[in-house]
C-alpha positions in Angstrom: 3.0 -5.6 -23.1 3.9 -2.7 -21.0 5.0 -3.2 -17.9 5.2 1.0 -16.4 3.3 0.6 -13.1 5.8 -1.7 -11.3 9.2 -0.4 -12.9 9.9 1.8 -9.9 9.6 -1.4 -8.0 11.2 -4.1 -10.9 12.1 -3.4 -15.1 11.9 -7.2 -16.0 14.9 -6.7 -18.6 16.3 -6.9 -14.7 15.4 -10.7 -14.9 18.1 -12.3 -16.4 18.3 -15.8 -15.0 16.5 -18.6 -16.1 13.6 -20.0 -13.1 13.0 -23.4 -13.0 9.9 -24.7 -10.7 10.2 -28.2 -9.5 6.5 -28.4 -8.9 3.5 -27.5 -9.7 0.8 -27.8 -6.9 -0.4 -25.6 -4.2 2.5 -24.0 -4.1 4.9 -23.8 -7.3 1.5 -23.8 -9.4 1.3 -19.6 -8.0 5.1 -19.1 -7.9 5.5 -20.1 -11.7 2.3 -17.7 -12.6 3.9 -15.0 -10.2 7.1 -14.8 -11.4 6.0 -15.0 -14.7 3.0 -11.8 -14.4 6.6 -10.3 -13.2 8.7 -10.3 -16.0 11.0 -13.8 -15.8 11.9 -14.4 -20.3 12.8 -18.2 -19.6 11.4 -20.8 -17.2 11.1 -24.5 -16.7 8.2 -26.4 -14.9 8.9 -30.0 -13.4 6.0 -32.2 -12.3 4.9 -36.1 -13.0 1.4 -35.3 -11.7 -2.2 -34.8 -13.8 -5.0 -32.6 -13.0 -7.2 -34.1 -10.0 -10.7 -32.7 -9.1 -9.6 -31.7 -5.7 -6.3 -29.6 -7.4 -8.6 -27.0 -8.5 -10.3 -25.1 -5.9 -6.9 -24.5 -5.0 -4.2 -24.9 -7.5 -6.3 -22.1 -10.2 -6.8 -25.4 -12.8 -9.5 -25.1 -15.6 -12.4 -28.2 -15.6 -10.3 -29.0 -18.3 -7.2 -29.3 -17.3 -9.0 -32.7 -15.6 -6.7 -35.8 -16.7 -3.7 -33.8 -18.4 -0.6 -33.0 -17.1 0.2 -30.5 -14.6 2.6 -28.7 -16.7 1.1 -28.5 -19.7 -1.7 -27.1 -18.2 0.1 -24.8 -17.0 2.5 -23.9 -19.2 -0.8 -22.7 -21.4 -2.6 -21.2 -18.2 0.4 -18.8 -17.8 1.3 -18.2 -21.5 -2.2 -17.1 -21.8 -1.8 -14.0 -20.1 2.2 -14.3 -20.4 3.4 -14.4 -24.1 7.0 -13.1 -23.5 7.5 -16.5 -21.3 8.6 -18.3 -23.0 8.2 -21.9 -20.8 9.5 -25.9 -21.0 7.9 -29.0 -19.1 9.2 -31.8 -17.6 6.4 -34.4 -17.5 9.1 -36.5 -15.2 10.1 -36.6 -11.3 13.4 -34.8 -10.9 16.0 -37.4 -10.6 19.0 -34.9 -11.9 18.0 -34.8 -15.3 18.5 -31.3 -16.5 21.8 -29.6 -15.0 20.0 -27.2 -12.8 21.4 -23.5 -13.4 19.1 -19.8 -13.1 16.7 -19.3 -9.6 16.0 -22.4 -8.9 12.5 -22.5 -6.5 11.5 -26.0 -5.2 7.6 -26.6 -4.2 7.6 -30.3 -3.6 5.8 -32.2 -1.1 8.3 -34.1 1.4 11.3 -33.8 3.0 12.8 -37.1 1.8 12.2 -34.7 -2.4 13.8 -31.6 -1.1 16.6 -33.2 0.7 17.3 -35.5 -3.5 16.6 -32.2 -5.0 19.0 -30.0 -2.9 21.7 -32.4 -3.5 21.8 -31.1 -7.3 21.9 -27.3 -6.1 24.3 -27.5 -3.0 27.6 -25.9 -4.0 26.5 -26.1 -7.3 27.8 -22.2 -9.2 25.3 -22.2 -11.8 22.4 -21.5 -9.7 22.9 -18.4 -7.2 20.1 -18.9 -5.7 17.3 -21.7 -4.2 13.9 -21.0 -2.9 12.0 -23.3 -1.0 8.1 -23.2 -0.1 6.5 -25.5 2.2 3.2 -25.4 3.1 0.4 -27.6 5.8 -2.7 -25.5 6.4 -2.6 -22.2 6.1 1.3 -22.2 7.7 3.6 -21.9 5.1 7.7 -21.5 5.5 9.8 -20.0 2.7 13.7 -20.5 3.0 16.0 -18.6 0.6 19.1 -20.0 -0.3 22.6 -18.8 -1.6 24.0 -22.7 -2.9 27.6 -21.8 -2.7 27.2 -19.7 0.6 28.4 -21.5 3.6 26.8 -20.8 6.2 23.6 -20.7 4.5 24.0 -24.8 3.5 24.3 -24.9 7.5 21.5 -23.0 8.3 19.0 -24.6 5.7 20.8 -28.4 6.1 19.4 -28.3 9.3 15.5 -28.1 8.5 15.8 -31.5 6.0 15.8 -33.2 9.4 13.1 -34.0 12.0 13.8 -30.5 14.8 11.8 -28.8 17.2 12.2 -25.3 15.2 11.3 -27.3 11.6 8.0 -28.0 10.4 6.6 -30.8 9.6 4.8 -29.8 6.2 3.0 -31.8 3.4 1.6 -30.3 0.9 -1.1 -32.4 0.3 -1.9 -31.5 4.0 -5.5 -28.8 4.1 -5.5 -26.6 1.9 -6.9 -23.4 0.5 -6.5 -21.3 -2.8 -5.6 -17.5 -0.6 -2.7 -19.7 0.9 -1.2 -20.6 -2.8 -1.6 -17.3 -3.7 0.2 -16.0 -0.3 3.2 -18.0 -0.6 3.2 -18.0 -4.1 3.9 -13.7 -3.6 6.1 -14.1 -1.0 8.7 -16.8 -3.2 8.5 -14.4 -5.7 8.8 -11.4 -3.4 12.0 -13.2 -2.5 13.5 -12.9 -5.7 12.8 -9.4 -6.5 15.1 -8.6 -2.8 17.8 -10.8 -3.6 17.7 -9.4 -7.2 17.7 -5.4 -6.3 20.3 -6.5 -3.6 18.0 -6.1 -1.0 17.9 -7.5 2.1 15.7 -10.0 2.9 15.5 -13.2 5.3 16.4 -16.6 5.1 13.5 -17.6 6.2 9.8 -16.7 6.5 7.4 -18.3 8.7 3.5 -17.1 8.2 0.3 -18.1 10.0 -2.7 -16.8 8.9 -4.8 -18.9 11.7 -3.5 -15.9 13.9 -1.6 -13.8 11.4 1.4 -14.3 13.6 4.8 -13.6 11.1 8.2 -15.0 11.8 11.3 -14.1 10.1 14.6 -15.8 10.4 18.5 -13.9 10.4 18.5 -10.9 7.4 20.4 -11.4 4.7 22.0 -9.4 2.4 24.7 -8.0 0.3 
């Protein structure tokens, strides 16, 4: 496979970290696919759910995937076009059954589940970057956090509790395919910026209904 067209932006050889995607629904399915196509060599997908009929229009699963575990279907699809990406799967709800390391992407559907994942991420020296994607309808948020940096920890933990500045965005809300595609791309973009030591934002919030973009504090190296 030739990555020559993207080498001026990102050389896949620079991706030395394994990536774990927790949740492979509307957010995680698109994020995993995009990260794999960028050249990620190793990925772990975690999700206990099976593909249902209503998942197909907004999560890019095939008719033949209905009834299959999402992680197995996603692995087969992604490895079909990104054969360099070796994918491991865990068809269970994440409760700390494996030690997290490398880049961790949270793509789950509730604040409570995010809190549980966060307990295994914050102050974890083996996780240099944590990215949390949230969406509801046509509104999306992406949080990019260094789990061992005090300021990042404090600002991210504010979003784990009901506050005016934090939208409640369950992944089970209304969805349309382009929203998942866009948030998957934003997650990959934030990872690329961090990897290349470029400035990035702690929070991106984008409302596609009226094309409103909110950028929280800009971070860098």
